[in-house]
Each structure stands twice: as structure tokens, then as C-alpha cells.
VEXNUKE-565626 format. One record per residue (C-alpha): residue number from 0; residue in one letter; x, y, z. Coordinates in pm, whole numbers, plus 32768, in hexadecimal, padded with zeros to 4 digits. Example, Ala and Ser with C-alpha at 12.3 -4.5 7.8 and 13.67 -1.06 7.14 Angstrom:
0  A  84CE  7E3E  830C $
1  S  8557  7F96  82CA $
END
This chain:
0  M  8000  8000  8000 $
1  E  8083  815B  7FA8 $
2  Y  8046  8291  8078 $
3  G  8077  8404  8045 $
4  R  8023  8548  80F1 $
5  N  7F23  8645  8084 $
6  K  7F5A  87C1  8091 $
7  N  7F04  87BB  8205 $
8  G  800A  86B7  824D $
9  I  7F13  859E  8291 $
10  L  7F75  8441  8223 $
11  K  7E8B  83A1  8121 $
12  K  7E86  8274  8038 $
13  T  7EE2  82DD  7ED6 $
14  G  7F77  81CF  7DF6 $
15  K  7E4F  80DF  7DE2 $
16  I  7D53  81F6  7DA6 $
17  Q  7E29  829B  7C9B $
18  R  7E67  8152  7BEB $
19  R  7CF4  8102  7BF2 $
20  F  7C9C  8258  7B65 $
21  L  7DA0  8231  7A54 $
22  F  7D17  80D7  79FE $
23  I  7BB6  8165  79DD $
24  L  7C30  8278  78F5 $
25  I  7CDD  8179  7817 $
26  C  7BA3  809F  7808 $
27  V  7AC9  81C7  77A6 $
28  F  7BBE  8229  7695 $
29  V  7BD0  80C6  7608 $
30  M  7A54  80A2  760E $
31  S  7A25  81EB  7555 $
32  I  7B20  818B  7449 $
33  T  7A81  8031  7425 $
34  G  792B  80CF  73F9 $
35  C  79AE  81AB  72E4 $
36  M  7A47  807E  7238 $
37  K  78FF  7FC5  7246 $
38  G  7832  80EF  71D9 $
39  D  7907  8172  70BC $
40  V  7A3E  80BD  7045 $
41  E  7A6D  81BB  6F33 $
42  M  7A75  82D8  7030 $
43  I  7B85  8229  70FB $
44  D  7C52  81F9  6FBD $
45  N  7C34  836C  6F7A $
46  L  7C94  83C7  70DC $
47  I  7DF1  8340  70A6 $
48  K  7E29  8411  6F6F $
49  P  7EFA  854B  6FB2 $
50  G  7E31  8689  6FA0 $
51  Y  7CDE  85D7  6F84 $
52  V  7BBF  8683  7035 $
53  P  7A9D  858C  7069 $
54  Q  7941  8603  700C $
55  T  7806  8551  707A $
56  G  7746  84CD  6F4D $
57  G  785E  851F  6E5B $
58  V  785D  8482  6D00 $
59  S  7988  83CC  6C70 $
60  D  798C  842F  6B01 $
61  H  7A5D  835A  6A13 $
62  S  79A3  83C3  68D6 $
63  D  7A5E  83D8  678D $
64  P  7A1E  8533  66FB $
65  S  7AC3  84CC  65B3 $
66  A  79CE  83AC  6572 $
67  V  7912  83DD  642A $
68  K  77AD  8458  6450 $
69  E  772F  83E4  62FD $
70  I  773B  8287  6265 $
71  Q  7754  826D  60EC $
72  S  770A  80F8  60CB $
73  D  75AC  8064  60C0 $
74  E  762D  7F00  60E2 $
75  L  761C  7E96  624C $
76  K  76E3  7D5E  62A3 $
77  E  76BF  7D39  641D $
78  F  75E7  7DDF  6524 $
79  R  75F4  7DB3  669E $
80  L  7546  7E70  67B1 $
81  R  7520  7E2A  6922 $
82  C  7461  7F2E  69E8 $
83  E  73A9  7F53  6B30 $
84  N  7243  7FC9  6B39 $
85  S  7228  8033  6CA4 $
86  F  70CD  80CF  6C83 $
87  G  703C  7FEF  6B76 $
88  I  6FE9  805F  6A15 $
89  S  6E9C  80D7  698C $
90  V  6E6C  80AB  6816 $
91  S  6D51  816F  6773 $
92  A  6C52  80B7  66A2 $
93  S  6C7F  80CC  652B $
94  D  6B15  8139  64F8 $
95  G  6B45  826D  65D2 $
96  V  6A0D  822F  66A4 $
97  S  6A3E  80E2  6754 $
98  A  6AF1  80CA  68A1 $
99  P  6C6E  80A8  68A4 $
100  T  6D23  7F5E  68E1 $
101  N  6DEA  7F57  6A24 $
102  Y  6F2C  7E8D  6A2D $
103  P  6FB9  7E26  6B81 $
104  V  70E7  7EA2  6C42 $
105  G  7227  7DDE  6C05 $
106  Y  734E  7DA8  6B1E $
107  Y  730B  7D90  69A8 $
108  N  73FD  7CEB  68B7 $
109  Y  73ED  7D07  673C $
110  E  74D5  7C5F  6643 $
111  M  74C5  7C3F  64CA $
112  I  75E9  7BAA  6409 $
113  K  7606  7B6F  6295 $
114  S  7624  7A00  6230 $
115  D  7622  7931  60F2 $
116  D  74B1  78E5  6123 $
117  G  7443  7A44  617C $
118  A  745D  7AF1  62CD $
119  E  7473  7A3B  6419 $
120  V  739B  7AF0  6516 $
121  S  73AA  7AC7  6690 $
122  V  72CD  7B97  6774 $
123  D  72A3  7B95  68ED $
124  F  7189  7C68  697B $
125  A  71CC  7C6F  6AF3 $
126  G  71FC  7AF5  6AFE $
127  E  7116  7A91  69DE $
128  E  71F7  7A09  68CA $
129  F  71B8  79E8  6755 $
130  K  72A4  795E  664A $
131  F  725C  793C  64D6 $
132  T  72E9  7977  637A $
133  A  7269  7AA6  62BE $
134  D  7296  7B17  6156 $
135  K  73D4  7BDC  6108 $
136  E  72FF  7D08  60AB $
137  E  72AF  7D34  621C $
138  L  7418  7DA7  6251 $
139  S  73DA  7EB5  614C $
140  N  7295  7F13  61FB $
141  L  734E  7F34  6344 $
142  A  745F  8004  62A0 $
143  K  7352  80EF  621B $
144  L  72B6  8106  6376 $
145  L  7405  816C  6409 $
146  K  7433  8272  62FA $
147  D  72CF  82F9  6319 $
148  H  7304  832F  648E $
149  D  7463  83BC  6461 $
150  V  74F9  82BD  654E $
151  A  7654  8304  64BD $
152  S  7646  845C  6562 $
153  M  7688  83A7  66AC $
154  N  77B3  82E5  6628 $
155  G  78D9  82E8  6719 $
156  H  7803  833F  6847 $
157  S  7890  8298  6980 $
158  K  782D  8312  6ADA $
159  R  7811  8276  6C30 $
160  N  77C3  82D5  6D96 $
161  S  7771  8220  6ED8 $
162  A  75F5  824E  6EC6 $
163  L  74FF  8144  6E53 $
164  G  73F0  8121  6D4E $
165  T  74A2  8145  6BFF $
166  Y  7569  8044  6B3C $
167  I  75A8  8057  69C4 $
168  D  76A6  7F88  6904 $
169  F  766D  7FC0  678F $
170  E  7738  7F4E  6662 $
171  A  76E3  7F54  64EF $
172  L  77DF  7ED6  63ED $
173  Y  77BA  7F1E  6279 $
174  E  7840  7E6B  6146 $
175  S  790F  7FA2  60FC $
176  G  79C9  7F81  6244 $
177  E  790E  80A8  62DB $
178  K  789B  807F  6441 $
179  I  77B3  811C  6541 $
180  S  7808  80EE  66B1 $
181  I  7741  8178  67D7 $
182  Y  777A  8131  6948 $
183  A  76D1  81B8  6A7F $
184  E  76BE  8133  6BE2 $
185  G  7637  81DE  6D18 $
186  G  751D  82D6  6D42 $
187  A  744F  83A0  6C4D $
188  S  7565  84A3  6C26 $
189  V  7641  83B0  6B63 $
190  E  753A  8363  6A5B $
191  P  756E  83FC  68FF $
192  D  7480  8518  68AC $
193  N  73F8  846A  6776 $
194  W  73CB  8310  6812 $
195  N  7277  826C  67D1 $
196  P  7246  8103  684B $
197  V  70E6  80F1  67B7 $
198  I  715E  80CD  664F $
199  Y  7218  7F89  669C $
200  V  70F5  7EEF  675A $
201  E  700B  7F41  6638 $
202  F  70F8  7EC3  652C $
203  F  715A  7D7A  65CC $
204  D  7002  7D27  6654 $
205  G  6F84  7D66  64F4 $
206  L  7081  7C69  6475 $
207  I  700E  7B6D  657A $
208  K  6EA8  7B9C  6506 $
209  K  6F0C  7B7B  6398 $
210  Y  6FE0  7A41  63BE $
211  T  6F3A  798A  64E1 $
212  G  6DCE  79F4  64C5 $
213  Q  6DA4  7AA4  6614 $
214  S  6E5A  7BCD  66A4 $
215  Y  6ED3  7BDD  680B $
216  G  6DFD  7D10  6846 $
217  E  6CC2  7C4B  67F4 $
218  T  6D0B  7B5C  6913 $
219  L  6D11  7C7D  6A0B $
220  L  6B9C  7CB8  69EC $
221  E  6AA6  7BBD  6A7A $
222  D  696E  7BBF  69A3 $
223  K  6832  7B1A  6A25 $
224  S  6744  7BE4  694F $
225  D  65FF  7B46  68DE $
226  P  65F7  7B47  6760 $
227  D  6488  7AE4  6762 $
228  A  6417  7C07  683C $
229  L  6301  7CDD  67A8 $
230  K  6386  7DEF  66C2 $
231  E  6244  7E7F  6634 $
232  F  6150  7EF8  673C $
233  T  5FDC  7F11  66FB $
234  S  5F94  7FF7  6822 $
235  D  601F  814F  686E $
236  H  5F65  8182  69B5 $
237  I  605F  8162  6AD3 $
238  Q  5FDB  80F3  6C24 $
239  E  6124  80D8  6CE0 $
240  I  6291  8142  6CC0 $
241  Y  63BB  80CC  6D8C $
242  L  650A  816C  6D36 $
243  E  664D  8147  6E00 $
244  F  67A6  81BF  6D95 $
245  D  68F9  8232  6E13 $
246  T  698F  8385  6DC6 $
247  N  6ADE  83CA  6D25 $
248  L  6C07  83B6  6E14 $
249  N  6C9F  84F0  6D7A $
250  N  6C1E  862B  6E24 $
251  G  6C50  86F3  6CE7 $
252  E  6B63  8612  6C23 $
253  R  6A39  8626  6D10 $
254  D  69DB  8794  6CCD $
255  G  69B2  87E2  6E3F $
256  F  68E3  86B0  6E9A $
257  E  6950  85F2  6FD0 $
258  Y  69FD  84A3  6FAF $
259  G  6933  836F  7009 $
260  T  683A  8269  6F98 $
261  Y  66F4  8309  6F27 $
262  R  65A2  825F  6F15 $
263  F  6470  82E5  6E63 $
264  Q  631B  8240  6E84 $
265  M  61C7  828F  6DF7 $
266  R  608C  81C5  6E2E $
267  E  5F24  8214  6DDA $
268  G  5E68  8230  6F1E $
269  G  5F9D  828C  6FE7 $
270  V  60F7  8208  703A $
271  P  60D5  80FB  7148 $
272  Y  61C3  818B  724C $
273  Q  617D  821C  73A0 $
274  G  618B  8396  73A2 $
275  V  6150  83B6  7229 $
276  D  5FF2  8426  71C6 $
277  T  603B  8475  7057 $
278  N  6059  839B  6F21 $
279  A  61CC  83E5  6EEA $
280  A  6301  840B  6FC4 $
281  V  647C  8425  6FA9 $
282  W  6576  838A  709C $
283  R  66EC  83BD  70B9 $
284  D  6785  8290  7164 $
285  A  668F  823D  727E $
286  Y  65F7  8398  72A3 $
287  I  64CC  8438  71F5 $
288  V  653A  8572  713D $
289  T  63E5  85E0  70C3 $
290  S  628D  8565  7057 $
291  F  617E  85ED  6F73 $
292  D  6052  8585  6EA0 $
293  M  60AC  8544  6D34 $
294  T  5FA0  85AC  6C3E $
295  D  5F21  84CF  6B24 $
296  A  5FDD  85B0  6A30 $
297  E  6124  8581  6AEE $
298  I  60F6  8408  6AF4 $
299  A  60B5  840D  697E $
300  A  61F1  84DF  6950 $
301  F  62B8  83D5  6A0C $
302  Q  6234  82D1  6917 $
303  E  629F  83B1  67F6 $
304  M  63F9  83CE  688B $
305  L  6412  8250  6894 $
306  N  63B5  824C  6723 $
307  E  64B2  8358  66C5 $
308  K  65CD  829C  6770 $
309  N  6562  814E  66D7 $
310  Y  6549  80B6  6833 $
311  L  6411  7FF3  67D1 $
312  S  64E0  7F35  66D0 $
313  L  65DB  7EE2  67E6 $
314  N  64DA  7E2B  68B7 $
315  G  657B  7CFF  6960 $
316  W  66D1  7DA6  6977 $
317  D  6799  7CFE  6A90 $
318  K  6910  7D3C  6A8B $
319  K  6A2A  7D50  6B88 $
320  D  6B85  7DE7  6B60 $
321  L  6C74  7CEB  6C00 $
322  V  6D8A  7DF0  6C24 $
323  N  6CDB  7F25  6CB0 $
324  S  6B86  7EC4  6D38 $
325  Y  6B4E  7FDE  6E33 $
326  S  6A56  80A5  6D60 $
327  L  68E9  8043  6D4C $
328  L  67B8  8070  6C70 $
329  E  6671  7FC1  6CB5 $
330  L  6536  8023  6BF9 $
331  H  63E0  7F7E  6C0F $
332  V  62AC  800A  6B64 $
333  Y  6157  7F63  6B84 $
334  Y  6031  7FA3  6A99 $
335  D  5EBC  7F88  6AC9 $
336  N  5E9E  7E54  69E7 $
337  G  5FA3  7D88  6AA7 $
338  E  60CC  7DD3  69C3 $
339  S  6211  7E3C  6A6A $
340  L  6365  7ECD  6A15 $
341  T  649D  7E58  6ACE $
342  I  6602  7ED7  6AAE $
343  D  670C  7E66  6BA5 $
344  A  6879  7ED6  6B89 $
345  R  69A3  7EC2  6C77 $
346  G  6AE3  7F7B  6C22 $
347  D  6B4E  8077  6B1B $
348  S  6B75  7F80  69FD $
349  A  6A1B  7EEF  6A41 $
350  M  695B  8033  6A16 $
351  P  6864  8040  68F1 $
352  P  68A5  8131  67D0 $
353  G  6840  8294  6821 $
354  W  683B  826F  699C $
355  N  68BE  839E  6A5B $
356  S  6881  83B6  6BD1 $
357  T  68B1  8532  6BDD $
358  E  67B9  855D  6AC2 $
359  M  66BB  8493  6B87 $
360  L  66F9  856A  6CBC $
361  H  66A8  869E  6BED $
362  Y  656A  85F3  6B73 $
363  L  64FD  85AA  6CD9 $
364  Q  655E  8708  6D48 $
365  A  6481  879F  6C3A $
366  L  6361  86C3  6CB0 $
367  A  6395  872E  6E18 $
368  E  63B0  889F  6DBE $
369  A  6267  8889  6D00 $
370  H  61CD  8833  6E50 $
371  G  6282  893E  6F17 $
372  T  638F  885F  6FAD $
373  S  64EF  87DF  6F62 $
374  I  65C4  86A6  6F73 $
375  K  66FF  876B  6FCC $
END
């Protein structure tokens, strides 16, 4: 045991305490350095470089500014792309009115290589694999796609940081020897400005459809619709309406309406709920927003709206988006002669053509305002 004297001359133990304190300081230092190594190996590498000043979230840029930004050849020989879709991909319908197709989160791999028999294609959509031989002309079609979207403008791009969510490893080789290379790994800040993952999903899923008979996107929508459901109605006198739907998640696309699940009901003779003494009412989630008595003219106008949107021809619609199934549309209309209209949809891709939740909120708001009330 070691002893010493303090400033007052009193003996006290010193050595063991000092050694223990020094040991604690060393442990804290080692733990902090170890944490940095685990959290960001690249940052530790940079720390040992003379004159380097670490910056949180910094991007390591190894891009080649001299890489050509225009490809002369139209003869593509090899194509490879591996990319991460961290938020999924939404592909718009070709008809411009149907709901988009949602593709799941995950890694997507595309490969097309020229062969003696044509072009060997290998595609992996987040774990769903497809392999087949396509015609050689598909390489020319892909080359045109790359040129139409000016993909060569990103040639030589190579950036990385320690964030997550983005991964792009792109390579296109041409018969002329020309080449396009793109690399990005990290967060959104490393992604090239002109990058568009949708074009590759559309192109390669189109190839899958063409050469195998069914696209991957078609398997992402569960369709239990009734093809024999009535499409031509003999009555236009509505006795009852039940409508339930979710609003858009994006605040900017709701036009001031509150987020939630809305329910609108109308029934001749009154809606059968305690506290409601009118023939129509609107709920948001579990709470009544307003109620009023719809006139015969307003009920007839609702029928006309169904006609204008071709909803009567969609009777029996029953679809579910297997990727994003949070949104909801449920519509039931009952007529005086026993006929009925049913539309049931779950998820963005399952929505019938023309459906817009904000548009319906405006319709209900106009109804409510006509009776001196509001759904807001």
C-alpha cells in the first residue's frame, strides 16, 4: 500500500486510487475507440490520415469526371445491375387511370448477356428469381431505353457514405468497347441526380411477361373478383349506401381534410345507429362527424356519379395489394329491386380506376355544406 500527504500534511492512501482511476480512463478511451470502429470503419481510416478533419455524414466521392457522358454504340453486349429498393417501387399503370403496381422492398438484380442463341436474362425481384432466353433484339431495346433516359450522363459516378438505404452497382458494356459504370452506396445523398429505378422494373418485368406469360407484378395483386357479378342494373333507385375508405397519408394531398378512415352511410327511413335521427351520416374513425337528411335529388346524383365513374361495371371487384395493403375502399349500394353493387379494395394497387379519396371527401363536404354542416 502506498501513502502520501495532502496539502494539510495528513497521510492518505494514494497509489491504489490513482491506479484505479487511470485504469478507468483507459477503459473509457478503448470503449470509445471500439465504438467508432464498429460504427464507421471508413471514419477511423480517415482519422489516421494527416490533416483529415472528420465530418459527420460526409460523402466519399471517387467519381471519374473524365468518364464519357454519351455512348455512340447502340449494340449492347452485357448489362448488370444490382440495386436496393429501400422504400419499394410504385409503377404507374400504362392506361393512365388504373392504380399503380407496388413492388416490395429489397434487393433487385438484373442481368442480360448476349449469347449465341439470343440474350440470357436473369432477374431477381427481392428474392423472386426468373431466368430465360430472350431474342437478341431485346439487348437493342434495352440500349435504346438507356439512351432515352440519358443514363450515360451518370457514367463514372461513384459515391459512398456510412448511411443506409441506397445501393447501386450498374455496368453496361457495348460491342464498341464503350462502357457505363455507376456506383452508389449509403444514404440518399450518394444517389445520382438522374437515377430512376422504375425504368428497370418496368423493362425487365415486361420481358418476364413476354417470355414466361405472367409478370412478377401481376402476382403482387390478389384478385378474388366475381366475373359473373351483375354489370347492367335495371334499377336506379338507391335504398342504402355504405361507403368506407382511408385518406391519403400525405398531408399535402388531403386538401385540409383530417387523416383517418371515413365512413358514409345513407338509408331510407334513417341510419340505424343510436344518436342518429337522419337518413345519412359521416364518421371519421369511430366518431360521428356530421349527419343530415339526403334529398331524393342528392341520392339520384350519387347514382349518376356511380355511372360517370363506371363503378356499376366494376361490380364484384375484390382485390388486395399484397405489398401495401394499408389503404381501404369498401362500397356497397343496395337498390329497391334487390340488386346490389359491391366494390372491395385493399391497398394502393387494388384501387379501381378513377378512385380518389380526396375527391370523395370533397363530394361528401359539398353534401354536408348543402345541409349547413361540414365534415371537417
